[in-house]
C-alpha positions in Angstrom: 0.1 0.2 -0.1 1.3 3.5 -0.6 1.8 5.9 1.8 -0.6 7.9 2.7 2.3 10.9 1.9 2.5 9.8 -1.6 -1.6 10.3 -2.5 -2.3 12.6 -4.9 -3.8 15.8 -3.7 -6.6 15.6 -5.7 -7.8 12.1 -4.8 -6.6 13.0 -1.5 -9.1 15.7 -1.5 -11.8 13.9 -3.4 -11.4 10.5 -1.0 -11.9 12.8 2.2 -14.8 14.9 1.0 -16.5 11.0 0.1 -15.5 9.7 4.0 -16.9 13.3 5.6 -20.2 13.2 3.5 -21.0 9.3 4.1 -20.5 10.0 8.0 -22.9 12.9 7.8 -25.4 12.1 5.2 -28.0 10.1 7.9 -27.8 13.0 10.5 -28.8 15.6 7.3 -31.5 13.5 6.1 -33.0 13.0 10.0 -32.7 16.9 10.2 -34.5 17.6 6.9 -37.0 15.0 7.6 -38.3 16.4 10.9 -37.4 20.2 9.1 -40.0 19.2 6.3 -42.1 16.3 7.0 -41.1 14.8 3.4 -38.6 12.2 3.0 -38.5 12.6 -0.6 -38.3 16.9 0.1 -35.4 15.7 2.7 -33.7 13.4 0.0 -33.9 16.1 -2.6 -32.0 19.1 -0.4 -29.5 16.9 1.2 -28.6 16.1 -2.5 -28.5 19.5 -3.2 -26.2 19.3 -0.4 -23.7 17.2 -1.3 -23.6 18.9 -4.9 -23.0 21.9 -3.3 -20.2 20.2 -0.6 -18.5 18.0 -3.3 -17.4 21.7 -5.1 -16.9 24.0 -2.3 -13.5 25.4 -1.4 -12.6 23.5 1.8 -9.7 25.7 2.6 -11.6 27.9 5.0 -14.2 25.3 6.7 -13.0 24.3 9.7 -16.1 21.8 10.7 -17.7 20.2 8.1 -20.5 19.0 10.3 -21.4 22.7 10.9 -21.4 23.8 7.2 -23.3 20.6 6.2 -26.1 21.7 9.1 -25.8 25.2 8.1 -26.3 24.5 4.7 -29.2 22.0 4.8 -31.4 23.7 7.5 -31.0 27.2 5.3 -31.9 24.7 2.3 -35.1 23.2 4.5 -36.3 26.7 5.4 -36.3 28.0 1.3 -38.4 24.7 0.4 -41.0 25.0 3.6 -41.5 28.8 2.0 -41.6 27.5 -1.1 -44.2 25.0 0.1 -46.3 27.2 2.0 -46.9 29.2 -1.3 -47.7 26.0 -3.5 -50.4 24.9 -0.3 -52.9 27.8 -1.1 -53.7 25.1 -4.3 -53.6 21.9 -2.5 -57.1 20.4 -2.3 -57.6 19.3 1.1 -55.2 18.7 4.3 -51.7 18.4 3.9 -50.4 15.7 6.0 -46.5 14.6 6.0 -45.3 11.5 3.9 -45.3 8.6 6.0 -42.0 6.4 5.7 -41.5 2.5 6.7 -39.2 2.5 9.6 -36.7 0.4 8.0 -36.1 3.0 5.6 -34.9 5.5 7.9 -31.5 6.0 9.9 -31.0 3.9 13.0 -31.1 7.3 15.1 -34.4 8.4 13.7 -36.2 5.0 14.0 -35.9 4.7 17.4 -37.4 8.1 18.0 -40.8 7.5 17.3 -42.0 10.2 19.7 -40.7 13.0 17.4 -40.7 11.3 14.1 -45.0 10.3 14.6 -47.2 11.7 11.8 -48.9 13.5 14.8 -45.8 15.0 15.6 -44.7 16.4 12.2 -48.4 17.6 11.6 -48.2 19.5 15.0 -44.8 21.2 13.8 -47.0 22.4 10.6 -48.0 25.0 12.9 -44.6 26.6 12.9 -43.0 29.1 11.0 -40.2 27.9 9.4 -37.4 29.8 11.1 -39.5 28.5 14.1 -39.5 24.9 12.9 -35.6 25.6 12.2 -35.0 26.8 15.5 -37.0 23.8 17.4 -36.0 21.4 15.6 -32.4 22.4 16.3 -33.2 22.8 20.0 -35.3 19.9 20.8 -33.7 17.4 18.1 -30.3 17.8 17.9 -29.4 20.0 21.7 -28.0 22.5 19.6 -26.9 26.0 21.8 -29.1 29.3 21.2 -25.8 30.5 19.8 -24.8 27.5 17.8 -28.6 27.7 16.0 -27.9 32.1 15.7 -24.3 30.8 13.4 -26.5 28.8 11.5 -29.6 31.2 10.9 -27.5 34.2 10.9 -29.4 35.6 13.8 -28.7 36.9 16.9 -28.7 34.7 20.1 -31.5 36.5 22.0 -33.7 36.7 18.2 -33.0 32.7 18.4 -34.2 32.5 21.9 -37.5 34.3 20.9 -38.2 32.4 18.1 -37.8 29.2 20.6 -40.2 30.9 23.1 -42.8 31.4 20.0 -42.3 27.9 19.0 -43.0 26.2 22.5 -46.0 28.5 22.9 -47.7 27.3 19.3 -47.4 23.7 20.2 -45.8 23.4 23.8 -49.4 23.3 25.3 -50.5 20.6 23.2 -50.6 16.9 25.0 -47.5 14.7 24.5 -48.6 11.9 22.1 -48.0 8.6 23.4 -45.2 6.3 21.3 -46.0 3.2 22.7 -46.1 0.2 19.7 -47.9 -2.1 21.9 -51.0 0.3 22.6 -50.8 1.9 19.2 -51.1 -1.6 18.1 -53.9 -2.6 20.2 -55.8 0.4 19.5 -55.1 0.2 15.4 -56.9 -3.4 15.7 -60.1 -2.2 17.8 -60.2 0.4 15.4 -59.8 -1.5 12.4 -62.3 -4.4 13.6 -65.0 -2.0 14.9 -64.5 -0.2 11.2 -65.1 -3.3 9.3 -68.1 -4.5 11.6 -69.5 -1.0 11.1 -69.9 -0.6 14.6 -69.9 3.1 15.6 -70.5 2.4 19.4 -67.5 0.4 19.5 -65.3 2.5 17.8 -67.0 5.5 20.3 -65.7 3.7 22.7 -62.4 3.9 21.5 -61.9 7.7 20.5 -60.9 10.7 22.5 -63.4 13.1 23.8 -61.6 15.5 21.2 -60.3 13.3 18.5 -59.7 14.9 15.3 -59.6 12.7 11.5 -56.7 14.1 8.9 -57.6 12.7 5.7 -55.1 13.7 2.6 -55.6 12.8 -0.7 -53.9 16.1 -2.4 -57.0 15.9 -5.0 -55.7 12.4 -6.6 -57.8 10.2 -4.1 -60.7 9.9 -2.6 -60.5 11.9 1.0 -62.7 14.1 3.5 -62.0 18.0 2.3 -62.1 19.1 5.6 -60.8 17.4 9.3 -63.9 15.6 10.9 -63.8 16.8 14.6 -65.4 14.6 17.6 -66.0 11.1 18.3 -69.5 10.4 17.4 -68.8 12.0 13.6 -65.1 10.3 13.3 -66.8 6.9 14.1 -69.9 7.4 11.5 -67.1 8.1 9.3 -64.8 5.1 9.7 -68.3 2.8 10.0 -69.5 4.3 6.7 -66.4 4.1 4.8 -65.2 0.7 5.7 -68.4 -1.0 7.0 -69.7 -1.5 3.6 -66.5 -1.3 1.0 -64.5 -4.9 1.2 -60.6 -3.3 1.8 -57.7 -5.3 3.2 -55.9 -4.2 6.5 -52.1 -4.9 6.6 -50.4 -4.0 10.0 -47.1 -2.7 9.2 -44.7 -0.2 10.5 -44.1 3.2 9.7 -42.3 6.2 11.3 -41.1 4.1 14.3 -45.0 3.2 15.2 -47.3 0.5 14.1 -50.2 1.6 11.6 -52.4 -0.1 8.8 -52.1 0.0 5.4 -55.7 -0.7 3.6 -56.0 -1.6 0.2 -58.8 -1.0 -1.6 -61.0 -0.8 -5.0 -60.1 3.1 -4.9 -56.4 2.5 -4.2 -53.8 2.4 -1.0 -53.9 4.6 2.1 -52.1 4.7 5.4 -54.2 5.2 8.9 -51.7 6.3 11.9 -53.1 7.2 14.9 -51.8 9.3 17.7 -52.9 8.4 21.5 -53.8 10.4 24.5 -54.5 9.1 27.8 -55.2 6.0 26.2 -57.5 7.0 23.8 -57.6 7.8 19.7 -56.8 11.4 20.1 -56.1 11.6 16.0 -56.4 9.6 12.8 -54.0 10.4 10.3 -55.4 9.2 6.8 -52.8 9.8 3.9 -54.0 8.5 0.2 -52.1 10.7 -1.8 -50.1 8.2 -4.1 -47.4 10.9 -4.5 -46.8 10.2 -0.8 -46.9 6.4 -0.6 -43.5 6.1 -2.4 -41.8 5.3 1.0 -44.0 2.9 2.8 
């Protein structure tokens, strides 16, 4: 083997670039997905970051991790702003994109609490800068000073963004990320829906349950959230009590979910739980969002 000192400088630089990227990529995908709620978009901005990293002059880059984190965070903010404009024409509610757990980096797959569709959906309440601050602080334990450097903001400004983010979502109940309880309630909802048993469905639903259905104008879906146990129970019993469908238990975003296949297409059902009851039902039917399940 040739000594390291005899390596061609360009080849050595290229090798270091690739090795650094391979080590950073899973973390960057995790950051992108938490920021965007879309695995497709996360892969897209991370690929963009790779192209920029490969072409960058690294003589003045002291920390590749800091440099890449800054780049991906700013790309994610730009993508969020563009998406907010495009959502004005989106048909019905917009839900995050579910991802099969085995596709996720190991450090993300085990964090079902921050990864659930319920949590990612809740994050949509935040402005892009608020979301960046919240994700970097809560998900990656960055200091306010470090976040200020990433976002090119003052430390007091970052603290204010974090405070506003906590105010927007901090008063919401913490979702239960217990896989066994999710599976039990999924089976209960599935059985009662198939049987058209409205009363049994209502017994499993939280008093403030909400059902969101995302078809994106490409699949049948409720165009507005359905609120309250009586209405949600009647909806589920009405849809699945009279239509043949296949239900398969799968694991998405670190938790059990249902993949439902019927004549009108495939959709995903995920739940969020509060106090042992179903507080949210998330139905993703838009085929563009089912590529990673």
